[in-house]
N, C-alpha and C positions, 0 to 999 in steps of 0.2 A: 576293219572291225569297228563297230560303234560301241562306245563305252558309256554305260549308265553308272554313275557313282552315287552310292548310298553312303554318306559320310556319317557313321553312327558313333555316338559316345559309348563309353564303357557300360557294360551291364554285367550282372552277376551269374552268368552261366557259361558253359564250356565253349569258348571261342566263337563259333558262328553256326547258324542253323539255316538250312534251305528246305522250303516246303513247296511241293508242286502238286496241284490238282490237274488231272489230265483227262481229255476226252478226244474222240475222233469219230469220223464217219457218221455225223448227225444226219446227213442226206436230206437236209431241208425239213426234217421232222420238227416243226415248231410246236405241235400240239402237246408233246410230252416234255418240253423244256421246263415247264413249271416243276415237274417231279424231279428232273435232273438237278435243278437249282435247289429244290427242297432237300435233296439227298446231301448236297454239299453243306447246306446250312445245318442239317441234322447232325452231321459228322465233322463239323468244322473244328471242333476241339482236337480231334485225332489228325485231321488233314493238315491244319495250320498250327503246328506245335509252336508254342511260345510266340504266337503271331505278333503280339504287341511289343516284343523285345526289339530294341534297336539294332541288335546284331542278327536279326532274322530277315531273310528274303522270302517273300511269299509270291508264288507264280501260278498263273493259270496257263496251261499249255493245250492248244488245240491242233491236233496233227492232221488237219485237212478234211475236206468234204463237208464243211458246214453248209456249203451251197450245193444245190442240185437243180438242174432243169430251170434256169432262172428266167427264161423268156415266157414261160407258161403262164396263162391267165385263167380265170374262171372263178374268182372269189365273188361271193354274193354281197358281202358287206362293203368291200372297197374294190369294185370291178376294174377300176383304173390301174390298180397295182399288179405287178407281176410277182411270181415266186421270188425272184431275186431281190425286189424291193422289200418284200416281207422278211426274207431271210436276213438281209442286211440290218433291218430295224431290230430284229430279235437278237442278232449277234451283239449289237450295241447294248441292248437291254440286259442280256445275260451277263456280259462282262462287267458292266457297271453295277449290277446287283451283287455279284460275287465280290467285287471290289468293296462294296459297302459293308459286307460282312467282316472283311479283314481290316480295312481302313489304312493300315500302315504298311509301307514298304512293299507295295503290290504292283505287279505288271502282268501283261498278257502277251504271249508269243503265239504266232500262228504260222503253220506251214501249209502250202496249198496242196490239195488233192486233185486227182484227175477230174472229178466231177465239178470242182471249182471252175474248171475251164469249159463246162458245158455251153456256156453262153459266149465263149471266146475270151481271149486274154484281155482285151480292152474292157469288157464288162467287169470282170472280177477285180482287176487292179483299180479301176475307177470307183469301185465300191470300197475296197480295202483301204485305200488311201485316206478315207474319212472315218475309219473305224478306230476304236481305242485299243488297237493291238499293234504289236511289232510283227510285220509280215517278213518271214525269213525266206530269202530267195537264193540259198547257197548254191544250188545246182543250176541256176539260170546263167547262161553264157552271156555276160553283159556286153561283150563286144558285138553280139548279134541280136541284141534285144533293145532297140531304141525306145520302146514304150516304157520299159522298166527303168532304164538309165535316165530317161527324161523325168519320170516321176520321182526318182530318188533325189534329184537335185532340189525339188520343191517340197517333198514330204519326207520327214525324218523317220517315219515309221515303216518305211520299206527299206530293208537292210539285208546285207549279205550274211551278217551274223550279229549277235547282240551279246555284249559282255556286261555283267553286273558285278560291281565291286562292293564288298561288304566289309565294314570296319570291324576288326576284332573286338571282343567285349572287354579285353583287359589291356592289350598292348596297342597304344595309339599309332604305333609305327607299322603294325601288321594289318594287312588287308587280305581278304579271301575273294577269289574271283571265280565266276561261273560264266561260261560261254554257251549260248544256245545257237544251234544251226538247224537248218531245215531243208529237206529234199523231197521232190515229187517224182513219182514213177515216170520214167522217160519213155512212155508208150503213147505219145500224144501227137504223132505225125498227122498233120492236117487240121488239128484243132487250133493251132497257134499261128498268128499272122505277124505279130510284131514282137514276139518273144521266142527265144530258143533255149531249150534245155540241153545240157551236155548229154550226149548219147541218145538223143531222141530218135525213135524209130517206130516202125509199124509192128514190131513183135508184140505178142501177148506177154504179159508180165511173167507168166509161168514158163515162158521160153527163154527168158533173159539169163545169160550166164555171166560169169565174172569177166570174160573177154568183152562182153557187150557194155560193160560199165566202167571202163578204164578212165574216161573223162570225169565221171562222178567221183570215183575214188581219188583222182588227182586233185580236184578242186577242194574236196573235204580235207585231204591231207595237208594241202597248202594252208587252209584256214586254221586247222587244228595246230599245225606246227608253229605257225606265226604266234598263235595264242600261247602255246606252251613255252616258246622261247622267252616271252615276256613274263609268263606266270607259270613256272614249272610245276607248281603244286595245284594249279587251278583245275576245276572240274569242267567237263564238256558234256552237254546234254544235246542229243540229236532228236529232232522231231522228224520221223521217217514215214512218209506216206508211200511206202514201198512194199509192204507185206513182210512177214517174218522171214521167209527164206532169203530175200534180198537184204533185209536188215542184218541177217547173220553174215552174208557176204561182205557187207560194209564193215562190220566189226572185224572180220578177218583181215581186211585190206586197210582199215583205218583204226588201228588198235588202241589209240589214245582217247577213245570215247568212253565215258564212264557209264552213262545211262542212255538207252535208246527207247523212245516212246514211239511205238510202232502202230501205224494204221494201215488201211487199205484192204487187208484180207479178213477183217471182221472177227478175228479170233480174240480170245481173252487170255491167252497163255502168258506165262512168265518163263523166262529162260535166263541162264547165266552162261556166257561164253567168253573165255579169255579174260575174266574179271569184269566184263561189261554186263550190266543188267539190261535185258531186253524185255520190255513190258508192253504187251499188246492190249489195245484199248477198246475192242468190241465194236459195236455199231448201234445206230438208231437210238441213242440215249439210254440204252438198257443198263449201262454201267458207267461209273466214273472210277478212276484210280488215283491213288496218291503215291507220291515218291518223296521220301524225306531222307536227308543226309546231313552230316555235320562235319565241320572242320575242327580238328583238335588244337591244342595250344601251340603245337609245332607247325600248324598250317596244313597238316595231312588230312585227306578225306577219310572219313570212317562212318560206320553205322548206317549204311544204306539200307533203308527199309521201304516196303511198299504194301499197299492194301487195295482191295477191290470192294466197291460198294454197289449193290444192286439197287436200281432206282424204283423198281416196280411198286414196292410197298411204302414208299415215302410219301408223306403229305406234300402237296404242291406248294411251292413258294407263293405266298399271297400276292406279292408285288408283281411277279411274272405272270401269275394266273390272271390278275386284274388286267394286265397289259394284253394278254391273249384274248380275254373276253371283250375288251374294248375294241380291239382291231377286227374281231371275227364274230360279232354278235349274231349275225345270220348264219355264218359258216359252222358254228358249233351246235346248232340245233339238230336234234335227231331227225334223220330222213328215212333210213332203210328199215323195212319190215321183212323179216326172214320167214320163209316157209320151208319145212323139210329139214332144217338144221338151224342152229342158232348162230353159226359162224362158218365162214370160209377162211381158214387160217392161213396167214402168210408166214413162211419160214424158209430157211435155206433149202429145204427138201424140194421146193419147186425147181431148183436148178439141175436136178438129176433124177427125179422120180415123178410118178403120177401124183397129181394133187387135184382135189375138187376145185380149188381156187383157179388154177390155170385152165381146167376144163370149162369152168363157167365163163371165164373171161374170153377165151377163144371162141366159144359157142355163141356168146352174146354179140361179139363183134361180127361173126359170120352171119348170124341171124339178121342183124341190121343191114349189113352189106348186101345181102341177097335181095333186099328191096330194090336195089339199083342194079345188082349183078345176079340175076336169078340162077344162072348156070355155074355159080361159084362152087368149087369142090372143097377148098380148105383155106383157112387163115393160119399163117405161120407167126409165132410169137417167141422171140428170144426170151427165155425165162428170166434173165437178169434185168429185163426192162421192168419187171413187176417189183414194187417196193411197198406194197401194203395190201391188207386183206379187207374183208367185208364181214360185218356182224350186225346183229340186231342193234338198231340205234346209231349206225354209222352216220357221220356228219358229212357235210360237203368237204370239210378239211380232210377227212379220211378218204373220200372218193378221189380227191385231187391227187393224193399220194400214190394211187395204184400204179400208174404208168410213169412214175417219176424217174425210173432208171434209164431213161433215154430222153434226150433233149427234143424240143418241139420239132425242129427241122429234120432230125434223123428219123423220127417216127412217122413222117409222112409216108403214105401207103401207095403201093403200086399193084397193078393186076396184070397177069400174063399167063401164058400157057407153058407147061413144062412136061416133057415126055415122062412116062412112068419109069423108064430105065434111068433117066437123069435124076428123077426124084429119089430113087433108091440109092444112087451114088451119093447125092447130097445128104440124105438122112443118115446113111451109114457112116459117112465121114464125120458128121456132127456128133453122132453117138460115140465113135471111137475117140474123138477129141475129148468129149465129156468124161469118158472112162479114165483118161489120163489125169484129169484134175476136176473132179465133179462139181466143186463150188466155184471154180474160176472159169473153166471152159464150159459154159452152160448149155443145157439142152435147148433146142428149138422145140417148142410145144405146138401141136397141131390141133385144129378144131375137129377134123373129120378123118384123121389118119390114126391108126394104131401102130405103135412102134415097139417091137420086142427088143428092148435094150439088152436083156440077158442073152438072147440068141446071138445078137451081133457081137457081144463080148466072146461068146463061145466060138463063133466062127473065126474071129480075129486071132484067137489063141490056138486054132486048129483042133478044137474040141468038138466040133459039129460039122457034119457033112451037108448041112443046109446051105442055101445061097442067101445072100443079103436080101434078095427079093422076097424070100420066105418070111422075113422079119418085118415087112411093111404091108399093112392092109389099109384099104380105103372104104369109107362108109358108102353104102348104096343109099342114095337119098330117098328112094322109094320105100325100101324095106327098113331102113335105119340100121341095118346090120353091117359089120365089117366083112369085106371080101378081099381076096387076093388082088394085089395091085396089077393092073394091066400094063405091061412094060411098053406097049406100043401106043397107048392112049395119051392124048393131050389132056392134062389136068389143069384146070383154071385155079390159080393160086393168088392170094393176097399176101404181100410181105412188105416190110418197111424199107426205106432208103438204106438204113444201116445194114440190114441183112443182105440186101441186094449188092452192097459194096464189097461183101466178103469174097475171097478168092474162089471159094467152092461154087459160087453162083456166076462166075465169069462167063461160062458158055451159054447161059440162058438170059443174061442181063438184058440183051437187046430185045427180048420177047416182051418186056414189061413196059407199061406206061403209067404215069401218075394218075391217081384219082382225086388228088387235092383234098384228101381227108387223112386223119390219123386215127390211131386206136382209140384215143380219148373221144374223138368226135362220134364215132359209131357207138362206143360203149355208153357215153352219157346220153345220147339220143334214145337208145334202147331202154335204159333203166328209167329215164325220166318219163318216157312214154308209158311205162308200166307203173307209174306213181311210186317208184323206188321200192317196189315189191320184188324180192329176190326169191325165186323158186329153185330149190335144190332138188332137181328131179333125177330120174335114172340116168339121163345123159351126162349130167354133172358128176354122178357117182361112178360112172363106168371107168374101166381100166384102159387108158390110152397109152400108157407106158408100162410095159411088162418087164 
């Protein structure tokens, strides 16, 4: 454990105060960071209570996924820079701007999320080593992680855990201690080359059980118990990029944690379990939360409180807004002109239901792809790949965000033939998985197939005598109408490397070949060719998921 010692003189209030402002799952959204920082500034009196007192510790906690899709390029103002370069610059700016508000006794802790590893472990650690944050790697198996252990020798801001020591306001012999630890969802098999997480596997996070996480529990218990042995009354704060269900498993198996700051599942919920506060931090800079607690004169933890602040209506921070405009002068200019609607809205609904946004995106990619593959039947798009919408005046920054849910390499596309009966099997399995966890096991959306999700649910429950084939229809390209799928026909499909790697596609994988383009390539070519005019027509408004 690394110890940071704030040696404070006496002050006139109750023992010691700890203030934490927390965020998670930024997903590379730099364009609304000025509002997030503006929200912190607007509410800094509530967030950073008694901030100037010498017995107060002020913390900024980021529970993962500030980075996303780091190798992607396409900026107009600085085309030489990648997403990752830009995101690292903004992380530095945001942290230092918040630090400037508080000035005294301030530090930032960071735990990695799954998307932080989109560009590989070498990329993210080589960025974080130069950032003004303490990167917490508690569930990294250091014996199997030469990259991390090597960096820890030379960079003191990459740590297993971080302990802060605060001098009591009255008693010079009494200090109050807070330890921060951080964990990453161990579902990253194949993404890491020189780093290993405890319990790392190929399971979806919704499938992980307590039995799958024994190594994670053990390393957390070891760290917490060592801290508690030295500081029995100390407080423990966990940055958990695990999602609330797993964060609750952690609390059950590592009971001496006082506060869990939860990311990954994008919820905003608060919960209390076994005396532990579990605070979920939302997504995409829509909210920030604060956690405040005090130590009393006997050194006991008391008065744990928390608040949520919506960022939407906050004025942007001038300093961060100026930084944004300077770096993206051309990228923040309005490009898109809408016809037929003012917006194609992005929301979690795209993960389990019909939306005009996913209809437009899949149709646009298919339209452009048919210039090279005229007999194409459909484009498949995993809905979780989409991370932004389109509206009147959308900028290049907005358009770059659309397919940011998948890294550049994984969204490379392939074309191949699949029999109708195989497609029915693939689609029905995807829908049944989606029904189990609608926002985590996301739907595959199709440009020219209509999928009756409701019917598949009824069939799976034994409530319908229909077959799964009855729930899948294909567009007749001559009439434009949906017709029953032909189980014996070969359908020409485009899908990504990542979709093709899924087990449900194992039988058809050898039918596909790379076309050396990705969703962004086709989408940007099509929309640019139409002078960024977006037409929300009947095909966009149709029901493809019933």
